[in-house]
DOTI-845008 format. One record per residue (C-alpha): residue number from 1; residue in one letter; z, y, x. Coordinates in Angstrom, 2 decimals, always signed. Each point is the difference from the previous one (the first is absolute). Last residue first. Example, Ala and Ser with C-alpha at 12.3 -4.5 7.8 and 13.67 -1.06 7.14 Angstrom:
<sites>
<2,'s',<+7.14,-1.06,+13.67>>
<1,'a',<+0.66,-3.44,-1.37>>
</sites>
This chain:
<sites>
<444,'v',<+87.58,+131.77,+114.87>>
<443,'a',<-1.77,+0.62,-3.36>>
<442,'d',<-2.57,-2.62,+0.34>>
<441,'l',<+2.57,-2.48,+1.38>>
<440,'m',<+2.36,+0.67,-2.97>>
<439,'h',<-2.74,-0.45,-2.46>>
<438,'e',<-1.09,-3.22,+1.38>>
<437,'a',<+3.90,-1.41,+0.15>>
<436,'a',<+0.39,+0.95,-3.49>>
<435,'m',<-3.33,-1.94,-0.95>>
<434,'e',<+1.57,-3.12,+1.80>>
<433,'p',<+3.52,+0.61,-1.53>>
<432,'p',<-1.44,+0.25,-3.52>>
<431,'d',<-0.10,+3.67,-1.40>>
<430,'h',<+3.30,+1.12,-1.67>>
<429,'t',<+0.48,+2.41,+3.08>>
<428,'l',<-2.93,+2.33,-0.81>>
<427,'y',<-0.63,+2.21,+2.79>>
<426,'g',<-1.60,+3.36,-0.75>>
<425,'l',<+1.03,+1.20,+3.69>>
<424,'h',<+2.47,+2.74,-0.65>>
<423,'k',<+1.45,-0.48,-3.57>>
<422,'r',<-0.50,-3.89,-0.36>>
<421,'y',<+1.10,-0.64,+3.50>>
<420,'i',<+2.90,+2.17,-0.21>>
<419,'w',<+1.40,-1.34,-3.18>>
<418,'q',<-0.35,-3.60,+1.06>>
<417,'f',<+2.12,+0.73,+3.05>>
<416,'i',<+2.37,+1.99,-2.23>>
<415,'p',<+0.25,-2.87,-2.51>>
<414,'s',<+0.54,-2.84,+2.67>>
<413,'a',<+2.62,+1.79,+2.42>>
<412,'m',<+2.43,+1.56,-2.49>>
<411,'l',<+1.51,-2.95,-0.89>>
<410,'t',<+0.78,-1.00,+3.65>>
<409,'t',<+1.59,+3.39,+0.43>>
<408,'v',<+2.12,-0.27,-3.12>>
<407,'i',<+0.87,-3.59,+0.63>>
<406,'a',<+1.24,+0.48,+3.67>>
<405,'m',<+2.08,+3.08,-0.73>>
<404,'v',<+1.52,-1.77,-3.00>>
<403,'v',<+0.84,-2.82,+2.36>>
<402,'m',<+1.24,+2.10,+2.53>>
<401,'i',<+2.38,+1.76,-2.52>>
<400,'t',<+1.26,-3.36,-1.10>>
<399,'y',<+0.64,-1.19,+3.76>>
<398,'l',<+1.97,+3.42,+0.45>>
<397,'r',<+2.07,-1.02,-2.64>>
<396,'p',<+0.32,-3.72,+0.80>>
<395,'t',<+1.49,+1.11,+3.21>>
<394,'i',<-1.92,+0.29,+3.27>>
<393,'v',<+0.63,-1.73,+3.58>>
<392,'h',<+1.81,-3.06,-1.20>>
<391,'q',<-2.45,-2.14,+1.64>>
<390,'q',<-1.10,-1.43,-3.34>>
<389,'l',<-0.29,+3.46,-1.17>>
<388,'g',<-2.21,+1.23,+2.48>>
<387,'i',<-2.07,-3.11,+0.06>>
<386,'n',<-0.77,+0.37,-3.57>>
<385,'i',<-0.85,+3.64,+0.76>>
<384,'i',<-2.36,-1.07,+2.60>>
<383,'i',<-1.73,-2.58,-2.18>>
<382,'l',<-0.16,+2.09,-3.02>>
<381,'e',<-1.78,+2.58,+1.86>>
<380,'m',<-2.41,-2.34,+1.26>>
<379,'l',<-1.09,-1.06,-3.34>>
<378,'g',<-0.44,+3.13,-1.61>>
<377,'r',<-0.34,+3.10,+2.27>>
<376,'a',<-3.17,+1.78,-0.97>>
<375,'n',<-0.41,+3.24,+1.87>>
<374,'m',<-2.86,-1.34,+1.99>>
<373,'l',<-2.27,-0.60,-2.88>>
<372,'t',<+0.50,+3.68,-1.01>>
<371,'g',<-0.40,+1.24,+3.11>>
<370,'i',<-3.18,-1.96,+0.72>>
<369,'a',<-1.47,+1.03,-3.60>>
<368,'m',<+1.04,+4.03,+0.96>>
<367,'s',<-1.98,-0.47,+3.41>>
<366,'e',<-3.10,-1.48,-1.57>>
<365,'s',<-0.02,+2.87,-2.74>>
<364,'w',<+0.46,+2.45,+2.73>>
<363,'t',<-2.71,-1.26,+2.22>>
<362,'e',<+1.05,-2.16,+3.24>>
<361,'g',<-0.16,+1.56,+3.36>>
<360,'a',<+3.22,-0.86,+1.71>>
<359,'a',<+1.50,+3.21,-1.23>>
<358,'r',<-0.64,-1.04,-3.50>>
<357,'a',<+1.55,-3.22,+0.51>>
<356,'a',<+2.98,+1.68,+1.63>>
<355,'l',<+0.51,+2.10,-3.04>>
<354,'a',<-0.15,-2.78,-2.42>>
<353,'c',<+2.39,-1.69,+2.09>>
<352,'a',<+2.62,+2.65,+0.01>>
<351,'i',<-0.51,+0.33,-3.82>>
<350,'g',<+0.56,-3.31,-0.82>>
<349,'k',<+2.78,-1.18,+2.28>>
<348,'g',<+2.42,+2.77,+0.74>>
<347,'a',<-0.69,+2.03,-3.32>>
<346,'v',<-0.15,-2.97,-2.18>>
<345,'a',<+3.17,-1.68,+1.66>>
<344,'a',<+1.89,+3.32,+0.30>>
<343,'v',<-0.68,+0.75,-3.74>>
<342,'v',<+1.07,-3.45,-1.16>>
<341,'v',<+3.24,+0.24,+2.19>>
<340,'l',<+0.62,+3.52,-1.37>>
<339,'i',<-0.37,-1.11,-3.55>>
<338,'t',<+2.80,-2.89,+0.68>>
<337,'v',<+2.28,+2.17,+1.60>>
<336,'i',<-0.08,+2.52,-2.92>>
<335,'v',<+0.49,-2.90,-2.47>>
<334,'m',<+3.01,-1.10,+1.84>>
<333,'a',<+1.35,+3.49,+0.24>>
<332,'a',<-0.61,+0.28,-3.93>>
<331,'s',<+2.03,-3.24,-0.17>>
<330,'d',<-0.17,-3.51,-0.79>>
<329,'i',<-2.98,-1.44,+1.94>>
<328,'l',<+2.14,-3.20,+0.39>>
<327,'g',<-1.16,-0.71,-3.72>>
<326,'l',<-3.69,-0.49,+1.31>>
<325,'s',<+1.26,-3.32,+1.24>>
<324,'t',<-2.11,-1.84,+2.48>>
<323,'s',<+1.42,-3.16,+1.65>>
<322,'l',<-1.80,-2.29,-2.66>>
<321,'g',<-3.07,+1.94,+0.63>>
<320,'s',<-0.53,-1.54,+3.75>>
<319,'y',<+0.64,-3.34,-1.73>>
<318,'v',<-3.04,+0.67,-2.43>>
<317,'f',<-2.19,+1.60,+2.47>>
<316,'f',<+0.42,-3.33,+2.57>>
<315,'f',<-0.36,-2.35,-3.29>>
<314,'p',<-3.57,+1.63,-0.95>>
<313,'l',<-1.05,-1.42,+3.65>>
<312,'l',<+0.08,-3.38,-1.05>>
<311,'v',<-1.99,-0.55,-3.21>>
<310,'g',<-3.23,+2.11,-0.15>>
<309,'v',<-0.39,+1.24,+3.40>>
<308,'t',<+1.09,-3.11,+1.73>>
<307,'v',<-1.61,-2.65,-2.30>>
<306,'s',<-2.98,+1.89,-0.52>>
<305,'e',<-0.60,+0.80,+3.64>>
<304,'l',<+0.69,-3.22,+1.87>>
<303,'k',<-3.09,-2.32,+0.04>>
<302,'e',<-2.49,+2.84,-0.63>>
<301,'r',<+1.48,+1.85,+2.90>>
<300,'i',<-0.13,-3.12,+2.18>>
<299,'a',<-3.69,-0.40,-0.72>>
<298,'i',<-1.03,+3.71,+0.23>>
<297,'g',<+1.81,-0.04,+3.44>>
<296,'f',<-2.44,-2.81,+0.98>>
<295,'k',<-2.84,+1.35,-1.47>>
<294,'g',<+0.12,+3.39,+1.79>>
<293,'k',<+3.00,+1.09,+2.35>>
<292,'p',<+1.54,-2.07,+2.56>>
<291,'m',<+4.01,+0.11,-0.14>>
<290,'s',<+1.78,+2.20,+2.19>>
<289,'a',<+0.67,+2.54,-2.65>>
<288,'g',<+1.66,-2.71,-2.10>>
<287,'i',<+2.19,-1.03,+2.76>>
<286,'v',<+0.81,+3.74,+0.54>>
<285,'f',<+0.67,+0.31,-3.59>>
<284,'a',<+2.55,-3.02,-0.31>>
<283,'g',<+1.78,+0.82,+3.16>>
<282,'f',<+0.33,+3.77,-1.49>>
<281,'v',<+1.59,-1.27,-3.28>>
<280,'a',<+2.59,-2.32,+1.73>>
<279,'y',<+2.32,+2.62,+1.23>>
<278,'i',<-0.13,+2.24,+2.82>>
<277,'g',<+3.34,-1.35,+1.54>>
<276,'i',<-0.94,-2.74,+2.50>>
<275,'a',<+0.79,-2.80,-2.34>>
<274,'d',<-2.19,+1.37,-2.91>>
<273,'t',<-2.88,+0.60,+2.59>>
<272,'v',<+0.35,-3.56,+0.96>>
<271,'f',<+0.24,-1.54,-3.54>>
<270,'a',<-2.94,+2.09,-1.51>>
<269,'g',<-2.13,-1.28,+2.77>>
<268,'a',<+1.11,-3.64,-0.29>>
<267,'f',<-0.59,+0.41,-3.78>>
<266,'l',<-3.63,+1.20,+0.73>>
<265,'f',<-0.65,-2.54,+2.54>>
<264,'l',<+1.07,-3.03,-2.34>>
<263,'m',<-2.07,+1.73,-2.77>>
<262,'v',<-2.87,-0.16,+2.11>>
<261,'t',<+0.40,-3.56,+0.71>>
<260,'v',<+0.60,-0.95,-3.47>>
<259,'f',<-3.58,+1.75,-0.77>>
<258,'v',<-1.89,-1.93,+3.00>>
<257,'a',<+1.65,-3.41,-1.19>>
<256,'q',<-0.69,+0.69,-3.76>>
<255,'s',<-3.62,+0.59,+0.76>>
<254,'l',<-1.64,+3.34,-0.47>>
<253,'h',<-3.73,-0.88,-0.47>>
<252,'g',<-3.23,-0.84,+1.81>>
<251,'e',<+1.73,-2.51,+2.18>>
<250,'k',<-1.66,+1.23,+3.12>>
<249,'q',<+0.50,+3.72,-0.66>>
<248,'f',<+3.84,-0.56,-1.00>>
<247,'q',<+0.38,-1.86,+3.33>>
<246,'t',<-1.48,+3.08,+1.77>>
<245,'e',<+2.33,+2.39,-1.86>>
<244,'l',<+2.82,-2.09,+1.06>>
<243,'f',<-1.08,+0.39,+3.70>>
<242,'q',<-0.35,+3.64,-0.81>>
<241,'f',<+3.49,+0.09,-0.86>>
<240,'l',<+0.85,-1.48,+3.15>>
<239,'k',<-1.55,+2.83,+1.80>>
<238,'s',<+1.66,+2.27,-2.07>>
<237,'g',<+3.37,-1.22,+0.81>>
<236,'f',<-0.69,+0.93,+3.86>>
<235,'k',<-0.34,+3.89,+0.27>>
<234,'l',<+0.50,+0.90,-3.65>>
<233,'v',<+2.93,-2.39,-0.31>>
<232,'m',<+1.45,+1.02,+3.42>>
<231,'f',<-0.54,+3.57,-0.07>>
<230,'g',<+1.82,+0.17,-3.50>>
<229,'f',<+2.91,-2.04,+1.22>>
<228,'l',<+0.52,+1.67,+3.17>>
<227,'c',<-0.19,+3.73,-1.96>>
<226,'g',<+2.32,-1.51,-2.75>>
<225,'g',<+2.49,-1.26,+2.65>>
<224,'g',<+0.00,+3.26,+1.95>>
<223,'i',<+1.03,+1.77,-3.18>>
<222,'a',<+2.50,-2.46,-1.43>>
<221,'y',<+1.72,-0.89,+3.34>>
<220,'t',<+0.04,+3.75,+1.05>>
<219,'a',<+1.26,+0.99,-3.26>>
<218,'y',<+2.87,-2.87,-0.01>>
<217,'s',<+0.68,+0.63,+3.82>>
<216,'w',<+1.01,+3.54,-1.20>>
<215,'t',<+3.42,-1.39,-1.32>>
<214,'g',<+2.50,+1.27,-2.43>>
<213,'k',<-1.48,-1.85,-3.14>>
<212,'v',<-0.65,+3.11,-1.94>>
<211,'v',<-1.67,+1.64,+2.94>>
<210,'a',<-2.26,-2.84,+0.63>>
<209,'l',<-0.79,+0.04,-3.67>>
<208,'v',<-1.12,+3.71,+0.07>>
<207,'v',<-1.87,-0.61,+3.34>>
<206,'a',<-1.93,-3.07,-1.97>>
<205,'l',<-0.55,+2.48,-2.95>>
<204,'l',<-1.65,+2.35,+2.50>>
<203,'g',<-2.38,-2.59,+1.28>>
<202,'w',<-0.88,-1.29,-3.64>>
<201,'a',<-0.89,+3.86,-0.78>>
<200,'f',<-2.07,+0.19,+2.96>>
<199,'v',<-1.90,-3.29,-0.72>>
<198,'d',<-0.42,+1.35,-3.68>>
<197,'g',<-1.62,+2.99,+1.29>>
<196,'a',<-2.43,-1.59,+1.81>>
<195,'a',<-1.03,-2.45,-2.92>>
<194,'g',<-0.20,+2.80,-2.26>>
<193,'a',<-2.46,+2.14,+2.25>>
<192,'g',<-2.06,-3.11,+0.42>>
<191,'l',<-0.34,-0.69,-3.53>>
<190,'a',<-0.60,+3.45,-1.22>>
<189,'l',<-2.84,+0.26,+2.74>>
<188,'t',<-1.70,-3.27,-1.09>>
<187,'g',<+0.14,+0.99,-3.64>>
<186,'l',<-1.47,+3.18,+0.60>>
<185,'s',<-2.90,-1.17,+1.91>>
<184,'t',<-0.76,-3.00,-2.06>>
<183,'g',<+1.07,-3.55,+0.69>>
<182,'s',<+1.96,-0.60,-2.89>>
<181,'i',<-0.82,+2.72,-2.73>>
<180,'g',<-0.35,-1.67,-3.10>>
<179,'k',<+3.14,+1.54,-1.94>>
<178,'e',<+1.77,-3.53,+0.00>>
<177,'y',<-0.35,-0.37,+3.56>>
<176,'i',<+1.14,+3.58,+0.89>>
<175,'i',<+2.87,-0.38,-2.36>>
<174,'r',<+0.80,-3.41,+1.58>>
<173,'a',<-0.16,+1.47,+3.38>>
<172,'l',<+2.07,+2.84,-0.97>>
<171,'m',<+2.74,-2.26,-1.72>>
<170,'p',<+0.13,-2.15,+3.31>>
<169,'f',<+0.42,+2.91,+2.12>>
<168,'a',<+2.43,+1.80,-2.35>>
<167,'t',<+0.36,+2.57,+2.46>>
<166,'v',<+3.31,+0.69,+1.88>>
<165,'c',<+1.15,+3.25,+1.65>>
<164,'l',<+2.47,+0.94,-3.04>>
<163,'a',<+2.18,-3.06,+0.76>>
<162,'a',<-0.23,+0.66,+3.94>>
<161,'g',<+1.05,+3.51,-0.45>>
<160,'m',<+3.03,-0.86,-2.22>>
<159,'y',<+1.07,-2.66,+2.46>>
<158,'l',<+0.09,+2.37,+2.91>>
<157,'c',<+1.69,+2.53,-1.64>>
<156,'a',<+2.78,-2.41,-1.38>>
<155,'t',<+0.18,-1.34,+3.64>>
<154,'p',<+0.31,+3.70,+1.47>>
<153,'m',<+2.61,+0.52,-2.69>>
<152,'n',<+2.43,-3.15,+0.67>>
<151,'i',<-0.16,-3.01,-2.36>>
<150,'q',<+3.43,-1.74,-0.22>>
<149,'p',<+0.83,+1.41,-3.50>>
<148,'t',<-3.18,-1.23,-1.67>>
<147,'f',<-2.68,+2.49,-0.79>>
<146,'l',<-0.83,+1.64,-3.34>>
<145,'g',<+3.45,+0.84,-0.99>>
<144,'f',<-0.90,+3.64,-0.88>>
<143,'g',<+2.56,+1.85,+2.07>>
<142,'d',<-1.05,-0.53,+3.50>>
<141,'r',<-3.53,-1.39,+1.23>>
<140,'t',<-1.85,+2.31,-2.44>>
<139,'f',<-0.55,+2.88,+2.05>>
<138,'f',<-1.12,-1.69,+3.33>>
<137,'g',<-1.59,-2.82,-1.54>>
<136,'l',<-2.18,+2.44,-1.83>>
<135,'i',<-1.22,+1.57,+3.39>>
<134,'a',<-0.54,-2.97,+1.38>>
<133,'g',<-2.51,-0.77,-3.27>>
<132,'l',<-1.51,+2.98,+0.64>>
<131,'l',<-1.05,-0.47,+3.68>>
<130,'f',<-0.67,-3.67,-0.60>>
<129,'p',<-2.51,+0.83,-2.92>>
<128,'g',<-1.97,+2.53,+2.05>>
<127,'a',<-0.02,-1.59,+3.35>>
<126,'i',<-1.23,-3.56,-1.04>>
<125,'g',<-2.67,+0.84,-2.48>>
<124,'a',<-1.19,+2.77,+2.08>>
<123,'v',<-0.22,-2.63,+2.89>>
<122,'s',<-1.70,-2.49,-2.00>>
<121,'v',<-2.47,+2.44,-1.10>>
<120,'a',<-1.02,+1.11,+3.33>>
<119,'l',<-0.20,-3.69,+1.24>>
<118,'a',<-1.95,-1.29,-3.03>>
<117,'g',<-2.67,+3.11,+0.75>>
<116,'k',<-0.24,-1.16,+3.66>>
<115,'a',<+0.08,-3.73,-0.48>>
<114,'r',<-2.68,+0.20,-2.95>>
<113,'s',<-2.53,-2.66,+1.62>>
<112,'q',<+2.91,-1.92,+1.64>>
<111,'i',<+1.38,-0.39,-3.62>>
<110,'l',<-2.73,-2.14,-1.18>>
<109,'k',<+0.51,-2.38,+3.10>>
<108,'p',<+3.57,-0.53,-0.94>>
<107,'d',<-1.13,-1.95,-3.03>>
<106,'f',<+2.69,-0.28,-2.89>>
<105,'e',<-0.75,-2.34,-3.04>>
<104,'l',<+1.92,-2.82,+1.65>>
<103,'g',<+2.86,+2.17,+0.90>>
<102,'i',<+0.22,+0.93,-3.63>>
<101,'l',<+0.08,-3.55,-0.66>>
<100,'f',<+2.74,-0.84,+2.41>>
<99,'m',<+2.07,+2.79,-1.46>>
<98,'y',<-0.44,-1.49,-3.50>>
<97,'l',<+1.02,-3.29,+1.45>>
<96,'v',<+3.14,+1.37,+1.52>>
<95,'l',<+0.90,+1.95,-3.20>>
<94,'g',<-0.47,-2.87,-2.48>>
<93,'l',<+2.31,-2.28,+2.50>>
<92,'q',<+2.54,+2.88,+0.10>>
<91,'s',<+0.20,+0.36,-3.69>>
<90,'a',<+0.18,-3.62,-0.65>>
<89,'a',<+2.96,-0.20,+2.40>>
<88,'y',<+1.77,+3.01,-1.52>>
<87,'l',<-0.56,-1.59,-3.40>>
<86,'i',<+1.52,-3.38,+1.01>>
<85,'f',<+3.08,+2.12,+1.68>>
<84,'m',<+0.51,+1.67,-3.07>>
<83,'s',<+0.43,-3.32,-1.94>>
<82,'p',<+3.06,-0.79,+2.53>>
<81,'h',<+1.69,+3.08,-1.55>>
<80,'r',<+1.29,+2.32,+2.95>>
<79,'f',<+3.98,-0.55,+0.33>>
<78,'q',<+2.91,+1.56,-1.39>>
<77,'q',<+3.38,-1.77,+0.35>>
<76,'e',<+2.53,-1.36,-1.99>>
<75,'h',<+2.92,-1.29,+1.80>>
<74,'g',<+1.70,-3.49,+0.31>>
<73,'n',<-1.39,-0.80,+3.52>>
<72,'v',<-3.46,+1.24,-1.03>>
<71,'v',<-0.68,+0.04,-3.91>>
<70,'y',<-3.71,+1.31,-0.69>>
<69,'t',<-1.23,+2.68,-2.00>>
<68,'a',<-3.79,+0.69,-0.12>>
<67,'q',<-1.90,+3.27,+0.72>>
<66,'l',<-3.20,+1.55,-0.45>>
<65,'p',<-0.96,-2.03,-3.03>>
<64,'f',<-3.65,+0.70,-1.06>>
<63,'l',<-0.86,-1.72,-3.14>>
<62,'w',<+3.72,-0.19,-1.19>>
<61,'a',<+0.71,+3.41,+1.00>>
<60,'q',<-3.38,+1.24,-1.63>>
<59,'a',<+0.80,-1.71,-2.99>>
<58,'k',<+3.66,+1.61,-0.22>>
<57,'p',<-1.12,+3.40,+0.83>>
<56,'a',<-2.87,+0.04,-2.64>>
<55,'l',<-1.14,+3.76,-0.37>>
<54,'l',<+1.43,+1.33,+3.26>>
<53,'g',<-0.24,-3.21,+1.99>>
<52,'f',<-3.79,-0.04,-0.81>>
<51,'l',<-0.42,+3.89,+0.62>>
<50,'s',<+1.73,+0.91,+3.20>>
<49,'p',<+1.72,-3.11,+0.61>>
<48,'g',<-3.16,-1.74,+1.40>>
<47,'l',<-2.84,-1.14,-2.02>>
<46,'v',<-1.54,+3.27,-0.27>>
<45,'v',<+0.65,+0.78,+3.49>>
<44,'g',<-1.77,-2.90,+0.89>>
<43,'t',<-2.68,+0.52,-2.32>>
<42,'l',<-0.79,+3.40,+1.76>>
<41,'m',<-1.17,-2.12,+3.04>>
<40,'e',<-1.90,-2.14,-1.99>>
<39,'m',<-1.82,+3.03,-1.28>>
<38,'v',<-1.25,+1.01,+3.43>>
<37,'v',<-1.01,-3.62,+0.59>>
<36,'q',<-2.04,-0.31,-2.78>>
<35,'t',<-2.00,+3.27,+0.68>>
<34,'q',<+0.66,+3.22,-1.88>>
<33,'g',<-2.62,+2.01,-2.26>>
<32,'l',<+2.91,+0.84,-2.21>>
<31,'y',<-1.48,-1.50,-3.38>>
<30,'r',<-1.65,-3.28,+0.89>>
<29,'q',<+1.22,-0.46,+3.15>>
<28,'g',<+3.62,+0.90,-0.85>>
<27,'l',<+0.07,-2.02,-3.18>>
<26,'w',<-1.68,-3.13,+1.75>>
<25,'g',<+2.85,+0.28,+2.63>>
<24,'i',<+2.59,+0.55,-2.66>>
<23,'i',<-0.67,-3.26,-1.62>>
<22,'k',<-0.85,-2.20,+2.77>>
<21,'c',<+3.11,+1.21,+2.08>>
<20,'a',<+2.10,-0.71,-3.05>>
<19,'g',<-1.39,-3.50,-0.54>>
<18,'l',<+0.07,-0.90,+3.75>>
<17,'v',<+3.75,+1.09,+0.15>>
<16,'v',<+1.02,-1.36,-3.12>>
<15,'i',<-1.35,-3.49,+0.29>>
<14,'l',<+1.03,-0.27,+3.53>>
<13,'q',<+3.35,+1.17,-0.73>>
<12,'v',<+0.29,-2.76,-2.94>>
<11,'f',<-1.23,-2.62,+2.84>>
<10,'f',<+2.68,+1.10,+2.39>>
<9,'r',<+2.63,-0.20,-2.75>>
<8,'l',<-0.90,-3.66,-0.64>>
<7,'m',<-0.11,-0.85,+3.57>>
<6,'l',<+3.38,+1.63,+0.80>>
<5,'d',<+1.60,-1.87,-3.19>>
<4,'v',<-1.46,-3.58,+1.19>>
<3,'e',<+1.33,+0.70,+3.55>>
<2,'s',<+3.47,+0.20,-1.60>>
<1,'m',<+1.96,+3.45,-0.09>>
</sites>
C-alpha cells in the first residue's frame, strides 16, 4: 500500500470519527444528559464490529482494516494493517495530551484539605472491587475463554481485581468540571479518592505484567521508577516550570518558545514512564500536575484543549471500540458473566465508596453522589483492558465484557449524579457552570 493510499484512508477516518463523535455526542448531551467524552466512548463501540461492522461489514473493513496480507518468503502472512498504526499513534497522542490537561487542572493542595475523607473513600473503593474482582477471576478463569492459556489462577484474580478497582479519573475530572463543581468540597473529595485508587490499581497491574513476563524486576522497576519519577518532577521539575511561568509573566503572553518547552517536558515525561512500564499517560499527568496553576496553566490549556479533546482523543475511543465485538457475548453463560461483572463493579465501587463517605461524615446525598462518581470507569478502564489485551493477559471476549462494564458504569454516572442533586438538594444541573458551582457550594 502506497503512502498516498494510507493518507487518503486516514483523512476519511478523520472525517468519519469526528463526525460520528460529534453527532452521537450531541444526541447524548441533549437527550441523555451525558457529557461529550462519555458519548465518544460509546461511539467507539458503534464504529467497531458490533454495529458498523454488522450493518456494513465491507465499508467497516475498508475504513478500519485490522489486518493486511503480505507475501514473505513466498508465503502469505497476516500482519496488522499499516493504517491501524497511524490510527494508534493518533489515539496515543490524544490520550497523552488529555492526561496532561487533566493534570493541569489537578491541584494537590485541594486534596490535602480532604485527606481523611479521601483516604476512607479510596480504601473502600479499592478493597470492595478488588475482592469481588478476585472472586470473579477465581470462578471464571477456566471454562469461559476469558484469559489466555498461560495466565494462572492468581494472576487472573489479580488482574480482575485491578481492573475493577480503577476509577475513570480523567472522566471523573471532566464530569466534575462540566457540572461546575471543580474546587468544591465534593469535587475535591472525589478527585482525591479517585487518584489514590488509580495509583493502587496501576501498581497491581505492574505486578500482573511482572508475573506474565516472568520477572519480578519488572514490577520493582515500574513501581520504584514511577515513584522516583514523580518525586523528581514534583521536587525539581516544578521549580523549572516556575521559571517558565516567570517568562510567561514577563512577556505577557504564552510565547511559542515557552509553549514548545512545556511540550518537550510533557513528551519526555510520557517517554520515561512508558519506558519503565507504567505507561505514558502517567508521565503526562504528573507533568501537568506539576505545572504552576493560575494564568499560566489557563494559557496552556487554551492552546491545547480544543484540538486535544475535539480532534485527537476521539481516536482513542474508536481504536478501543475496534477490538470490541458484542457478538462474543454469544451464550447465556456469557450474558450471566457480563451481568455479574457489572453488578460486582457497581457494588464494589459505587456502594462501598458511598458507605465510606457517609462513615467519614458526609451527608447521605453527598455520599451517594461520591459513590456515583467513583463508580464511573471510562477512559482508565479502557487503558487497562487495552494493555491486558496487548500483553496477552485477556482474550477479546473478556475485553468486550469489560468494555460493556466500563460503558454501563460510566453512562450511569452523570444522570444519577444529576438526579441526586435535583431530588435532595434542589440543584439544577442545567445551570451555567458558575451558577452550578455556587449552588453546590451552598449545598455543601
